[in-house]
C-alpha positions in Angstrom: 6.0 8.6 -33.6 3.4 11.4 -33.2 3.5 14.4 -31.0 1.6 12.6 -28.3 4.1 9.8 -28.2 6.8 12.4 -27.9 4.8 13.9 -25.0 4.8 10.5 -23.3 8.6 10.5 -23.4 8.5 13.6 -21.3 6.2 12.0 -18.8 7.5 10.3 -15.7 6.0 6.8 -15.9 8.6 4.0 -16.6 5.7 1.9 -17.9 5.0 4.4 -20.6 8.7 5.1 -21.2 9.4 1.5 -21.7 6.9 1.1 -24.5 7.0 4.6 -26.0 9.1 3.5 -28.9 6.8 1.2 -30.7 4.6 1.3 -33.8 1.3 2.1 -31.9 0.4 5.8 -31.8 -0.1 6.0 -28.0 -1.8 9.1 -26.6 -1.9 10.3 -23.0 -5.2 10.6 -21.2 -5.9 14.1 -22.4 -8.6 16.3 -23.8 -6.7 16.3 -27.1 -7.0 12.6 -27.4 -10.7 12.5 -26.8 -11.3 15.5 -29.1 -9.4 13.6 -31.8 -11.6 10.5 -31.2 -14.7 12.6 -31.5 -13.6 14.4 -34.7 -12.6 11.2 -36.4 -15.5 9.2 -34.9 -13.2 6.4 -33.5 -13.6 4.4 -30.4 -11.0 4.6 -27.6 -8.6 1.7 -27.0 -7.5 2.1 -23.4 -4.6 0.0 -21.9 -4.0 0.3 -18.2 -0.9 -1.4 -16.7 2.1 -0.8 -14.6 5.9 -1.1 -14.9 6.5 -4.4 -13.2 3.4 -6.2 -14.4 4.5 -9.4 -16.2 1.5 -9.8 -18.5 1.6 -6.1 -19.3 5.1 -6.7 -20.7 4.0 -9.8 -22.5 1.1 -8.0 -24.2 3.3 -5.0 -25.0 5.9 -7.2 -26.7 3.5 -9.6 -28.3 1.0 -7.1 -29.7 1.8 -3.5 -29.1 5.2 -3.8 -30.7 3.7 -5.8 -33.6 3.3 -3.9 -36.9 0.0 -5.8 -37.8 -1.6 -4.9 -34.5 -0.3 -1.3 -34.7 -1.8 -0.9 -38.1 -5.3 -1.8 -36.9 -5.1 0.3 -33.8 -3.7 3.3 -35.6 -6.3 3.1 -38.4 -9.4 2.4 -36.4 -8.9 3.5 -32.8 -7.4 6.3 -30.6 -5.1 4.3 -28.3 -4.4 5.6 -24.8 -2.0 4.1 -22.3 -2.3 4.8 -18.6 -0.1 3.9 -15.7 -2.4 2.7 -12.9 0.1 3.9 -10.2 0.0 7.5 -11.6 -3.8 7.5 -12.3 -5.4 5.1 -9.8 -8.7 7.1 -10.2 -8.9 6.1 -13.8 -7.9 2.5 -12.9 -10.5 2.4 -10.2 -13.3 3.4 -12.5 -12.5 1.0 -15.3 -11.6 -1.9 -13.0 -15.1 -1.6 -11.6 -16.3 -1.8 -15.2 -14.2 -4.9 -15.9 -15.4 -6.6 -12.7 -19.0 -5.8 -13.4 -18.9 -6.9 -17.0 -16.7 -10.0 -16.6 -16.8 -10.9 -12.9 -13.0 -10.4 -12.5 -10.3 -7.9 -13.2 -6.5 -7.5 -13.3 -3.7 -6.1 -15.4 -3.1 -5.4 -18.2 -6.6 -3.9 -18.2 -8.1 -3.5 -21.6 -11.0 -1.2 -22.1 -12.8 -0.1 -25.3 -15.0 2.9 -24.9 -16.6 5.8 -26.7 -15.0 9.2 -27.2 -17.1 10.3 -24.2 -15.2 7.8 -22.1 -18.2 5.5 -21.7 -17.0 1.8 -21.8 -18.7 -1.0 -23.8 -16.0 -3.7 -23.6 -13.6 -4.8 -20.9 -11.0 -7.5 -20.5 -7.4 -8.1 -19.4 -4.7 -9.9 -21.4 -5.3 -10.8 -25.0 -2.7 -12.7 -27.1 -2.1 -11.3 -30.6 -4.0 -14.2 -32.3 -6.9 -16.3 -31.0 -5.8 -19.6 -29.5 -6.8 -22.2 -26.9 -10.2 -20.8 -26.7 -8.9 -17.3 -25.9 -9.9 -14.4 -28.2 -6.9 -12.8 -29.8 -6.4 -9.0 -29.9 -6.6 -8.8 -33.7 -9.9 -10.6 -33.9 -11.2 -8.5 -31.1 -10.2 -5.3 -32.7 -11.6 -6.3 -36.1 -14.9 -7.3 -34.5 -15.2 -4.0 -32.6 -14.3 -2.0 -35.7 -17.0 -3.8 -37.7 -19.6 -3.3 -35.0 -18.7 0.3 -34.6 -19.2 1.0 -38.3 -22.3 -1.0 -38.8 -24.2 -0.8 -35.5 -22.9 2.3 -33.8 -26.2 3.2 -32.1 -26.3 -0.2 -30.2 -22.8 0.3 -28.9 -23.5 3.9 -27.8 -26.7 2.8 -26.0 -24.9 -0.1 -24.3 -22.1 2.2 -23.2 -24.6 4.6 -21.6 -26.3 1.7 -19.8 -23.0 0.3 -18.5 -21.9 3.7 -17.2 -25.2 4.4 -15.5 -25.1 0.9 -13.9 -21.6 1.5 -12.5 -22.6 4.9 -11.1 -25.7 3.5 -9.5 -23.7 0.6 -8.0 -21.2 3.0 -6.5 -24.0 4.9 -4.8 -25.8 1.8 -3.6 -22.7 0.5 -1.6 -23.4 3.0 1.2 -26.5 2.3 3.4 -26.4 4.5 6.5 -29.0 2.8 8.7 -27.0 0.1 10.4 -25.6 0.8 13.9 -21.9 0.0 14.6 -21.5 -2.8 17.1 -19.2 -5.5 18.2 -20.8 -8.1 15.9 -18.8 -7.0 12.9 -15.6 -7.3 14.9 -16.4 -10.9 16.0 -17.5 -11.8 12.5 -14.2 -10.6 11.1 -12.2 -12.5 13.8 -14.2 -15.7 13.1 -13.8 -15.3 9.4 -10.0 -15.0 9.6 -9.8 -17.9 12.0 -11.9 -20.0 9.7 -9.7 -19.2 6.6 -6.4 -19.6 8.5 -4.0 -22.3 7.2 -2.8 -23.8 10.4 0.0 -25.8 8.6 1.7 -22.9 6.7 0.1 -19.8 8.0 -1.8 -17.2 6.0 -5.4 -17.3 4.8 -7.0 -19.4 2.2 -5.4 -21.4 -0.6 -2.7 -20.5 -3.1 -1.9 -17.9 -4.3 -1.3 -16.4 -0.9 -0.9 -12.7 -0.3 0.6 -11.3 2.9 -2.4 -8.9 3.5 -0.7 -7.1 6.4 -3.9 -5.2 7.4 -5.5 -8.6 8.4 -2.6 -9.2 10.7 -2.6 -5.7 12.2 -6.3 -6.2 13.0 -5.7 -9.5 14.7 -2.9 -8.0 16.8 -5.2 -5.2 17.9 -7.9 -7.8 18.8 -5.3 -9.8 20.7 -4.5 -6.8 22.8 -8.2 -6.3 23.6 -8.6 -10.0 24.6 -11.1 -10.6 21.8 -9.5 -13.8 20.4 -7.4 -16.5 22.1 -6.0 -17.5 18.7 -5.2 -14.1 17.2 -1.5 -13.9 18.3 -0.8 -17.5 17.3 -2.3 -16.9 13.9 -0.2 -13.8 13.3 3.0 -15.4 14.6 2.5 -18.5 12.5 1.9 -16.4 9.4 4.8 -14.0 10.0 7.3 -16.9 10.7 6.1 -18.9 7.7 6.4 -16.0 5.3 9.9 -15.3 6.5 10.9 -19.0 6.2 9.5 -19.3 2.7 10.9 -18.0 -0.6 8.6 -14.9 -0.5 11.4 -13.4 1.7 14.6 -12.8 -0.2 17.2 -14.5 2.1 20.1 -13.0 0.2 19.1 -9.4 -0.6 16.2 -9.2 1.9 12.7 -7.7 1.5 9.5 -9.5 0.5 8.1 -10.4 -2.9 4.5 -9.6 -3.9 2.9 -13.0 -3.1 3.4 -16.7 -3.0 2.1 -19.0 -5.9 1.9 -22.0 -3.5 0.5 -22.6 0.0 4.0 -23.0 1.6 5.1 -19.5 0.7 8.0 -21.2 -1.2 7.6 -19.9 -4.8 6.9 -16.2 -5.0 5.9 -13.9 -7.8 9.3 -12.4 -7.5 8.2 -8.8 -8.0 8.9 -6.6 -4.9 6.6 -3.7 -4.1 7.4 -0.8 -1.9 4.0 -0.9 -0.2 4.1 -4.6 0.7 7.5 -4.1 2.5 6.3 -1.0 4.3 3.2 -2.6 5.7 5.0 -5.8 6.6 7.7 -3.8 8.5 4.8 -2.3 10.5 3.4 -5.8 11.4 6.7 -7.3 12.3 7.5 -4.3 14.5 4.3 -4.6 16.4 4.7 -8.3 16.7 8.1 -7.6 18.3 6.6 -5.1 20.7 4.2 -7.8 21.9 6.6 -10.8 22.0 10.1 -9.3 22.1 11.2 -12.1 19.8 14.6 -11.4 18.1 13.5 -12.9 14.8 11.0 -10.2 14.2 13.6 -7.5 14.9 16.0 -9.3 12.4 13.3 -9.3 9.7 12.5 -5.6 10.2 16.2 -4.7 10.1 16.9 -6.7 7.0 13.9 -5.5 5.2 14.7 -1.9 5.9 18.3 -2.6 4.9 17.0 -3.7 1.5 14.9 -0.6 1.2 17.7 1.7 2.2 20.2 0.0 -0.1 18.2 -0.6 -3.2 15.0 1.4 -3.1 15.9 4.8 -1.8 17.0 7.8 -3.8 19.9 9.9 -2.7 17.4 12.7 -1.9 15.4 10.4 0.4 12.5 9.4 -1.8 11.5 5.7 -2.1 11.3 3.9 -5.5 8.1 1.9 -6.3 9.1 -1.6 -7.3 11.6 -4.1 -8.7 10.6 -6.4 -11.5 10.3 -10.2 -11.3 12.0 -10.8 -14.6 15.6 -10.9 -15.6 16.7 -11.7 -19.1 13.1 -12.5 -19.9 12.8 -15.2 -17.2 10.8 -14.7 -13.9 13.0 -15.4 -10.9 16.2 -16.0 -12.8 17.9 -13.2 -10.8 17.0 -14.9 -7.4 17.5 -18.6 -8.0 20.6 -20.7 -7.5 22.3 -23.9 -8.7 23.8 -26.1 -6.0 27.1 -26.4 -7.8 27.2 -22.6 -8.3 26.9 -22.0 -4.5 29.6 -24.6 -3.8 31.9 -22.9 -6.3 31.4 -19.4 -4.8 31.6 -20.4 -1.1 33.9 -23.4 -1.2 33.0 -27.0 -0.3 32.6 -26.8 3.5 30.9 -23.4 3.8 28.9 -24.1 0.7 27.5 -27.4 2.0 26.6 -25.8 5.3 24.8 -23.0 3.5 22.9 -25.4 1.2 21.8 -27.5 4.2 20.7 -24.4 6.1 18.6 -23.0 3.2 17.4 -26.3 1.7 19.4 -26.1 -1.5 19.7 -29.4 -3.4 21.2 -30.5 -6.7 17.7 -31.3 -8.0 16.3 -27.9 -7.1 12.8 -26.8 -6.1 12.0 -24.4 -8.9 12.5 -25.3 -12.6 15.7 -27.2 -11.8 17.1 -24.4 -9.6 16.7 -23.4 -6.0 14.7 -20.8 -4.1 16.4 -20.4 -0.8 14.1 -21.2 2.1 13.9 -22.3 5.7 10.6 -24.3 5.5 12.1 -27.5 6.8 14.6 -25.8 9.2 13.7 -25.1 12.8 16.6 -22.7 13.1 15.5 -19.2 12.0 18.5 -16.9 12.5 21.7 -17.4 10.4 24.9 -17.7 12.4 27.9 -15.6 11.7 29.3 -18.1 9.1 26.0 -18.1 7.2 25.9 -14.3 7.3 29.3 -14.1 5.7 28.1 -16.5 3.0 25.0 -14.4 2.5 27.2 -11.3 1.9 29.4 -13.2 -0.6 26.3 -14.5 -2.5 24.7 -11.0 -2.5 27.8 -9.4 -4.1 28.0 -12.3 -6.6 24.3 -11.8 -7.5 24.8 -8.1 -8.1 26.9 -9.0 -11.2 23.9 -10.9 -12.7 21.7 -9.2 -15.3 20.1 -6.4 -13.3 16.4 -6.3 -12.5 14.3 -3.5 -14.0 13.5 -1.0 -11.3 10.4 1.2 -11.3 12.1 4.3 -10.0 9.1 6.7 -9.9 8.4 8.0 -6.4 4.7 8.0 -5.4 3.4 10.2 -2.5 1.1 7.5 -1.2 3.6 4.6 -1.2 6.4 6.8 0.1 4.1 7.8 2.9 3.5 4.2 3.8 7.3 3.6 4.0 7.7 6.8 6.1 5.1 5.4 8.4 7.0 2.1 8.6 10.3 3.8 9.4 8.6 6.0 12.0 7.1 3.0 13.7 10.3 0.9 13.5 12.3 3.8 14.8 10.0 4.1 17.8 9.8 0.4 18.6 13.5 -0.3 18.2 14.7 3.1 19.5 16.6 3.6 16.2 17.2 7.2 15.5 18.6 6.4 12.1 15.2 5.1 11.1 13.5 8.3 12.4 16.0 10.4 10.4 15.2 8.4 7.2 11.4 9.0 7.9 12.0 12.7 8.3 14.1 12.9 5.1 11.2 11.1 3.3 8.7 13.7 4.5 11.1 16.5 3.5 11.3 14.9 0.0 7.6 15.0 -0.4 7.4 18.6 0.9 10.3 19.8 -1.3 9.5 17.9 -4.5 5.8 16.8 -4.5 4.0 19.7 -2.8 2.7 22.8 -4.6 2.8 26.3 -3.1 -0.9 26.0 -2.1 0.1 22.7 -0.2 -1.7 20.5 -2.7 0.1 17.4 -3.8 1.3 15.8 -7.0 1.1 12.0 -7.4 4.4 11.1 -8.8 8.0 12.2 -9.2 10.8 10.9 -11.5 14.1 12.5 -12.4 13.0 16.0 -11.5 9.6 15.7 -13.2 6.3 15.6 -11.4 2.9 14.5 -12.6 -0.7 14.1 -11.5 -3.1 15.9 -9.2 -2.9 14.4 -5.7 -5.6 11.9 -5.0 -7.2 10.9 -1.7 -4.7 8.1 -1.2 -1.8 10.6 -1.3 -3.4 12.9 1.4 -4.7 10.1 3.6 -1.4 8.1 3.7 0.6 11.3 4.3 -1.7 12.1 7.2 -1.0 8.7 8.7 2.8 9.2 8.2 2.6 12.5 10.1 0.5 11.0 12.8 3.1 8.2 13.4 5.9 10.7 13.2 4.3 12.6 16.1 3.9 9.4 18.1 7.6 8.8 17.5 9.0 12.2 18.1 6.3 14.2 20.0 7.0 17.1 17.7 3.7 19.1 17.3 4.5 20.2 13.8 3.4 16.7 12.7 0.1 17.2 14.3 -0.2 20.5 12.6 0.5 18.9 9.3 -2.2 16.3 10.0 -4.7 19.1 10.7 -3.8 20.9 7.5 -4.2 17.7 5.5 -7.6 17.1 7.0 -8.7 20.6 6.0 -7.6 20.0 2.5 -9.4 16.6 2.4 -12.7 18.1 3.7 -12.5 20.9 1.2 -11.6 18.9 -2.0 -12.7 15.3 -1.5 -15.7 15.1 0.8 -18.9 13.6 -0.6 -21.8 15.2 1.3 -23.7 11.9 1.0 -20.9 10.1 2.9 -17.2 9.2 2.6 -14.5 10.8 0.5 -14.0 10.6 -3.3 -10.8 9.3 -4.7 -10.3 12.3 -6.9 -10.6 16.0 -6.0 -13.7 18.1 -6.8 -11.9 19.9 -9.7 -11.4 16.6 -11.5 -12.9 17.1 -15.0 -11.6 14.2 -17.0 -13.6 11.3 -15.4 -17.1 9.9 -16.2 -17.7 9.9 -12.4 -15.7 10.4 -9.2 -15.0 7.0 -7.7 -15.0 6.2 -4.0 -13.0 3.2 -2.5 -13.6 1.6 0.9 -12.4 -1.9 0.3 -9.1 -2.8 1.8 -7.4 -4.7 -1.0 -3.6 -5.0 -1.5 -3.3 -2.0 0.7 -5.9 -0.3 3.0 -8.2 2.1 1.2 -7.7 5.8 1.8 -11.2 5.9 3.5 -10.1 3.2 5.9 -6.8 5.1 6.6 -8.8 8.2 7.3 -11.3 6.7 9.7 -8.3 5.3 11.6 -6.3 8.5 11.6 -9.4 10.6 12.5 -9.9 8.3 15.5 -6.3 8.7 16.8 -6.1 12.4 16.1 -9.4 13.2 17.8 -8.4 11.3 20.9 -5.1 13.1 21.0 -6.4 16.6 20.6 -10.1 16.5 21.4 -10.7 18.3 18.0 -14.5 18.4 17.7 -14.3 19.1 13.9 -12.3 15.9 13.4 -14.6 14.0 15.8 -17.6 15.1 13.7 -15.9 13.8 10.5 -15.1 10.6 12.3 -18.7 10.1 13.3 -19.9 10.6 9.8 -17.2 8.2 8.4 -18.1 5.5 10.9 -21.7 5.9 9.9 -20.8 5.3 6.3 -18.8 2.2 7.2 -21.4 0.7 9.4 -23.3 -1.2 6.7 -20.0 -2.2 5.0 -18.7 -3.6 8.2 -21.9 -5.6 8.7 -22.2 -7.0 5.2 -18.5 -8.0 4.6 -16.3 -7.3 7.6 -13.3 -9.2 6.2 -13.1 -6.7 3.4 -12.4 -3.8 5.8 -10.0 -5.1 8.4 -8.0 -1.9 8.6 -11.2 0.2 8.9 -12.3 -2.1 11.6 -9.4 -0.9 13.7 -11.1 2.4 13.9 -14.2 0.7 15.2 -12.1 -1.0 17.9 -10.9 2.4 18.9 -14.4 3.7 19.3 -16.4 0.9 20.8 -13.8 -0.5 23.3 -12.3 1.6 26.1 -9.4 3.8 25.2 -6.9 5.7 27.4 -5.9 9.3 26.7 -2.7 10.5 28.3 -1.5 14.1 28.5 2.2 14.3 29.6 3.4 17.6 30.8 7.2 17.3 31.2 10.5 19.0 30.8 12.0 18.7 27.4 15.0 16.7 28.7 12.5 14.0 29.9 11.2 13.3 26.4 13.8 10.6 25.6 13.0 8.7 28.8 9.3 8.9 27.9 10.0 7.6 24.4 12.0 4.7 25.8 9.1 3.7 28.1 6.6 3.8 25.2 8.8 1.8 22.8 8.2 -1.2 25.0 4.4 -0.9 25.0 2.0 -2.3 22.4 -1.4 -0.8 23.2 -3.2 0.8 20.2 -5.9 2.0 22.5 -3.6 4.6 24.0 -2.7 8.1 22.9 -0.1 10.3 24.5 -0.1 14.1 24.0 3.2 15.5 25.2 3.6 19.1 26.3 6.8 20.9 27.1 7.5 24.6 27.7 8.8 24.9 24.1 5.7 23.6 22.4 2.9 24.5 24.8 1.5 27.4 22.7 1.3 25.2 19.6 -0.4 22.4 21.5 -2.9 24.8 23.0 -4.0 25.8 19.5 -4.4 22.2 18.4 -5.9 21.0 21.7 -7.4 23.9 23.6 -8.6 21.7 26.5 -4.9 21.4 27.7 -4.8 25.1 28.7 -6.3 24.3 32.1 -3.8 21.5 32.6 -0.9 23.8 32.0 -2.2 26.4 34.5 -2.3 23.9 37.4 0.5 21.5 36.8 3.9 21.0 38.4 6.5 19.1 36.3 6.2 16.4 35.5 2.4 15.7 35.5 0.6 12.9 33.8 -3.1 13.2 33.2 -4.8 10.0 32.3 -8.4 9.6 31.1 -10.0 6.2 30.5 -13.4 5.5 28.9 -14.4 9.2 29.3 -13.4 9.4 32.9 -10.3 11.3 34.0 -8.1 10.3 37.0 -6.1 12.5 39.3 -2.7 13.5 37.8 0.4 11.6 38.9 3.9 12.9 38.9 5.9 9.6 38.4 6.5 8.1 35.0 6.8 4.6 36.6 3.3 5.0 38.1 1.7 6.0 34.8 3.4 3.2 32.9 1.8 0.7 35.4 -1.6 2.2 34.5 -1.2 2.0 30.7 1.1 -1.1 30.2 
């Protein structure tokens, strides 16, 4: 074990920690590693993975813990391991390389490159030895070594061409000549309707991913009356996901995705970001429909997060693994006889009937609990008691690996979810948890100059904050303002915007993923595509829209206009790839309502209660009391004239750039905005 491997042990990534003790001399992504590669004239072998990635574990055990593989790597390469969740900027660059060279990507991501970080080979999982038509890692490494020694010039030229092509492609994605219009919205709606699975919900064929931002977009379109089918599509999908095995009916929370079209068999890994975004969707669906089932799902999902994914200091852990004792799903599946033994014959049979448990099983001879063939959605008290017994029994099984690093971006998503759920369900405990989460980021992941780290684990921090961290934190603060009406959250938003403009802005358009002082990358990537989660650029264009309408801030409005201009060609060419960003377009081409509420501080709770019942994303509400008026005037100078001429309470409503006479009754204003 060399000094760099020892250094890795001091790092915070569980993925790195898990595989630090193996015969490969792993180096961190560092100047020292690249200098060593240059001095020894060796290519770089780069492995990018994450802690709960199944095939990352397989490749690590099969190859990286193997003496024969290690001997080749240590002799002929400088081997670098990167956790994609701690360095998503590195992952973004080389995933683009993999997709360009191979037409696809994924993890583990395997890159071979020059000491100058210029790639010339990309792939994903490689078995140790070649088999079934798949090249083995040993054969690959030997071929590359031979080529490097005998034809180095060809490799170097190829790496330069690949790097240049990737850079040029990144620049070509933005064409700022298209005008934003409603066609992109309609195209996205029609695309989602066309891909909708009317039998089981969701979009497309298996594997099926929840993709919450698609559902958020459809709910927004439903409110605007743009689609007769949008709400039905969302409800079918939300209900089907809950009924399937992708929802953990014993311990709660959602798994990453379903391997089949029915949502029955999940990839059992649970990610913090999926659960955060799904809480937001289910909360909004409840606001619209008032259906108890959506409230139940939110409550149980947040119960899981609070119970199993939250640190004592208020940070949220990243993920739980799919594997237990080397078998995917073993922790979550059940034998029929096992349930009968635990619950007793009568209760056990009732439970098995409710959750479709059979002696034959539905997954490798065992059972994934589900409600797919059950019209009854909510468990009765007897079933709930059985759930508690089975949960306590399941805790005694071999524990799942937990990725306990705390990421700013993913934590900000969960804070947003708690803030929204707290607002919708009038649950102050959720709001307290959100506040504690923000305090955790402030106290543990924020530097003295207000710049951010990426990751925290066991008192150690790592990484320079990326655009995702700042953008999602801005969203969290925005939602906390909408929930609490405390202006300090708006002030935090403003400070984050200033930081983003200073460190991440590309004068040609959009925002870079990494800050301007990033020196260890071959180029600074930009991401617009809404993949597993909305991109930081999409989050920003949405938050810019809401903030500018709240405060009238002309600087933010100018940034918004530039960002929408960048997105215009992206929206036109592939609208389904930017459904979260399209919500910003909805906010800017359809009428919005801006409310300024000047009230006594004791009236805030009544105002919160009224707004908890309203789903209307086209509305903003800036609240001013005597205690906060000076702060609000600095953030929104236009309010000064309102304050001079108002009696309490006064509600000023503007719609589509036209302002109405103020009214003094909350009931009257709710009629206008409901």
